C-alpha positions, 0 to 999 in steps of 0.5 A: 733049238740049241746050236753050239759053236766051239771056235776056241778049238782048232779044229772048229765044230758047229752041232745043232741039238733038236730034240732027239737029233743032233747035226754035226759039221766040223772041218775035222772028220777026227773031231766029229769021230771023237764027239760021236764016240764020245756020245755013242759012250755016253747016250743010247744013240745011233749014226744016221748018216750024212744028213739031206734034209733037217726041218724040212730044209735041204742040206747040200755039200761038196766035199772036194770044194769044201761047200756046206749049204742049205735050201729052202726051196721045197719048204717055199714051193709047200708054203706056196702050194698051201696058200693056192700061190703054186702057179 
């Protein structure tokens, strides 16, 4: 996995790259649109919409409160079930 953080620019943007998946977050919708436009022009790609899971980790967001976070609840439940420790 490679994480690219653009902290010198304002607005800020974070991109997570893994094999053929890109996850982007920014405090500017315009920056995401510009980045997606550039990537689409230079690479064969498509927009899959808002992410809800990545690497079996749930992504949650509340745009009104400007909150972006993650939860590993399902991942932990799967690990506990695998080792028969789920009760």
